[in-house]
N, C-alpha and C positions, 0 to 999 in steps of 0.2 A: 827630356820627357816629352811625349807626344800626347795629343788628345784624340781619342777614338770614340765612336758612338756604339752603344751597346743596347740591344733590344732584350727586354725581359718579358718572358711569357707569364701571363697571369692566369692562374687557376685553369679551368677547363676551356675557358673562352680563348679565342685566338687573338685577344687584344695584346698589344705590345706597348711598352713604354720606352721612350727614347731618353737616354741620359748621356751626359758627357763623362768620360772616364779618362783619367790620366794614368798611364802605365809607365813604369820604368822601362827604358829601352831594352834591357836584357830580358825582362819578362815578356815584352812584346815579341822580341826575336825568337825566344824559345817557343812561345805560343804559335807563331807563324810556322815554325818547323814542324811542330806536332800536328797542327791543323792540315798542313800540306801532306804529311805522311798518312794521316787518317782520312784525307779527302773529305773533310767536314767544313761547313761554313764556319767562319770565325765566330759569328754571333751564336750559333748552335753550340759550339764548343764551350764558349764562355757561359752560356745558359746552363749547360750540364755541369760545368765546374762549380758555378755558384749554387746550384741545387745540391750537389754533394757537400759543399762546404756548409751550407745551411743545415743539412741533416746532421753533419758532424757536430756543429755548434749546439744544435737543439739537444743532442744526446749529452754533450758536455754539461749543459745547463741542468738537464734532468739529473745527471749523476751527482752534481753538486747539491741540488735540492734534496735528493734521496739521502745523501750522506749526512746532511744537516738534520733532516727529520729523523733519520735513524739514530743519530746521536741524542736527540731530544727524547726519543722513545726509550733508549737505553738508560738514560738518567732516570726517567720516570719509572721504568721497570725495576731499577735498583732500589728506588724508594719504596715501591710496593712490596718487594721482596723483604726489605728490612722490616717493614710493618708486620708482614706475616710471620717473620722469625720472632719478633717481639711477642706476638700473640701465641705462637707455639711455645715459647719459653714460659709464658705466664700460665698456661694450662697445666693442671696437675697430672 
């Protein structure tokens, strides 16, 4: 395992953060091949990859929340429907 430095772009500012990153050798070697073929700077490539992965995970979290809330609403809707059916049965 090797240690590399990664710069992360923050918001619209051109501020960068330095961090130490440990990569598995095979991931590093694959990254170097792709970066070379694309003629991209390694830090630019990793920034773009992290940005895509962050978007992916934000969507995953949102899907989980929506599924949970949808389930809660479904239960509540079933209870309301049952109440309306009782009222409908009671009316002459």
